[in-house]
C-alpha positions in Angstrom: 99.2 17.4 -71.0 95.7 15.6 -71.8 92.9 17.6 -73.5 90.5 18.6 -70.4 87.6 20.2 -72.5 85.7 17.1 -72.1 85.4 16.9 -69.1 83.7 20.1 -68.4 80.2 20.0 -67.4 77.8 22.1 -69.4 74.8 22.9 -67.8 71.6 22.9 -70.0 67.9 22.5 -69.4 65.4 19.3 -70.7 64.1 19.9 -74.1 60.4 19.8 -73.0 59.1 18.3 -75.7 55.3 18.5 -76.2 53.2 16.6 -74.1 51.0 13.7 -75.3 54.3 12.4 -77.4 54.0 8.5 -77.2 57.0 6.6 -74.8 59.5 5.4 -76.8 60.2 2.1 -76.6 63.1 0.2 -74.6 64.8 -3.0 -73.9 67.8 -2.0 -71.4 70.1 -4.4 -68.8 70.9 -3.1 -65.6 74.0 -3.7 -64.3 73.3 -7.2 -63.5 72.4 -8.4 -66.8 68.5 -8.6 -65.7 66.9 -7.1 -68.8 64.0 -4.3 -68.4 61.2 -3.2 -70.8 59.3 -0.4 -71.1 55.6 -2.1 -70.7 57.0 -4.6 -68.2 57.5 -1.7 -65.9 54.6 0.6 -67.1 52.7 0.9 -63.8 48.9 0.9 -63.9 49.0 4.9 -63.2 52.2 5.0 -65.6 55.7 5.3 -66.1 58.5 7.6 -64.8 61.7 7.5 -67.0 64.6 9.5 -65.6 67.7 9.7 -67.1 70.4 9.6 -64.4 74.0 8.8 -63.7 76.4 8.5 -60.8 79.1 11.5 -61.6 76.4 14.3 -61.8 76.3 17.0 -59.0 72.8 17.5 -59.8 71.8 13.8 -59.9 73.8 13.5 -56.2 71.6 16.9 -54.9 68.6 15.1 -55.4 69.7 11.6 -55.0 68.4 10.6 -51.7 64.7 12.1 -51.8 64.5 10.7 -55.2 64.6 7.5 -54.5 62.4 8.0 -51.7 59.9 9.2 -53.6 60.0 6.7 -56.5 60.4 4.1 -53.9 56.3 5.6 -52.5 55.3 6.3 -55.9 56.3 2.4 -57.2 54.0 1.4 -54.4 50.7 3.4 -55.9 50.8 2.3 -59.0 53.3 4.4 -61.1 56.3 2.7 -62.9 59.9 3.7 -63.0 62.1 3.8 -65.0 65.9 5.0 -64.3 68.6 4.9 -67.0 72.0 6.3 -67.1 73.2 6.8 -71.0 76.8 8.5 -70.1 79.8 7.4 -72.3 81.2 5.0 -69.8 84.8 5.3 -71.9 85.0 9.1 -71.0 83.6 9.1 -67.6 84.4 5.6 -65.8 82.2 6.3 -62.6 79.2 5.8 -65.2 80.1 2.6 -65.8 78.3 -0.5 -65.3 80.0 -1.7 -61.8 79.9 1.7 -60.5 75.5 1.5 -61.5 75.7 -1.7 -59.4 78.1 0.1 -56.0 75.1 3.1 -56.1 72.3 0.3 -56.2 73.9 -1.4 -53.1 74.7 1.7 -51.4 72.0 3.4 -51.6 69.3 1.0 -51.8 67.8 1.8 -55.1 64.0 0.6 -55.2 63.8 0.9 -59.0 65.8 -0.5 -61.9 68.5 1.5 -62.9 69.5 0.8 -66.4 72.2 1.0 -69.0 72.2 2.5 -72.2 75.5 2.0 -73.8 74.6 2.6 -77.3 72.8 5.9 -76.2 69.8 5.3 -78.7 67.7 5.1 -76.0 68.3 8.7 -74.6 68.3 9.7 -78.7 65.1 8.5 -78.8 63.4 9.7 -75.7 65.6 13.4 -77.1 66.8 13.1 -73.3 69.3 16.1 -72.7 70.5 16.1 -69.4 71.1 14.5 -65.9 68.5 14.4 -64.0 65.6 15.0 -66.7 62.4 13.5 -66.1 59.5 12.2 -68.3 56.2 11.2 -67.1 54.0 9.0 -68.9 50.5 8.6 -68.4 48.4 4.5 -68.5 48.3 5.5 -71.6 52.2 6.1 -72.3 51.5 9.5 -73.6 53.8 12.1 -72.1 52.5 14.2 -69.2 54.8 15.9 -67.7 58.2 16.8 -68.7 60.2 18.9 -66.0 61.8 19.7 -62.7 62.0 17.1 -59.9 61.7 21.0 -57.7 63.4 23.9 -57.5 66.7 22.9 -55.3 69.8 22.9 -57.4 73.1 22.8 -55.6 73.9 25.3 -53.6 70.8 27.5 -53.8 69.7 26.2 -50.2 66.2 25.4 -51.6 65.2 21.8 -49.7 65.0 19.2 -51.6 61.5 17.7 -51.5 60.0 16.7 -55.4 57.3 19.1 -54.8 56.8 19.8 -59.0 57.2 15.6 -59.8 55.0 14.6 -57.3 52.7 17.1 -57.5 52.3 15.8 -61.3 52.3 12.3 -59.9 49.2 12.8 -57.9 47.5 14.0 -60.9 47.9 11.0 -62.9 47.0 9.1 -59.9 43.5 10.6 -59.9 43.3 10.6 -63.1 43.9 14.0 -64.1 46.8 15.5 -66.6 49.6 17.4 -64.5 49.3 21.3 -64.7 51.0 22.3 -68.4 53.3 25.0 -66.7 56.1 22.8 -65.6 59.6 24.2 -65.7 62.4 22.6 -67.3 64.8 20.2 -65.5 68.5 21.5 -65.3 72.0 19.3 -65.0 74.7 18.1 -66.8 74.7 17.5 -70.7 74.3 14.1 -71.1 78.1 12.4 -71.9 77.8 11.5 -75.6 79.9 9.0 -77.5 82.3 11.0 -79.8 80.7 10.7 -83.4 
């Protein structure tokens, strides 16, 4: 019988790194081979980087609303980069071909990027899916918290309120409220050492 322990989803919070931390640089492909960089994706009012995947129930729970909210704020001048860093060997549903299917099925308005080496996730100190990092126009971390208080089975509606309030603060030239609650989700599926 194969070892099933590697498939257990550990529920963990984001690390809540210090606000003001500069955004790490990155250059990553989407599933179609197009390369996207941090600087090209940054909008006039900042950059939202989200660590994400296809299979996580916490991502699935917010996917539709997040896609709509991301599209709205991209039009307002906040760039969005959504990054999948999961090991596609142990989790083939997160492989690039499955990412391409998700882009088509859910009409993602943002680039969905593949971090095959997992180096970008390590540079960001990402821990879970979904994990949100919102940077101001100077690419300094302004928000690292939850999308909202909704979780699978807690019956709180998915609205994106926490992230929306943080992005609205950036759009008005202010800093987001420093009282930020961590995102919670499945652990990033790291490759074996």
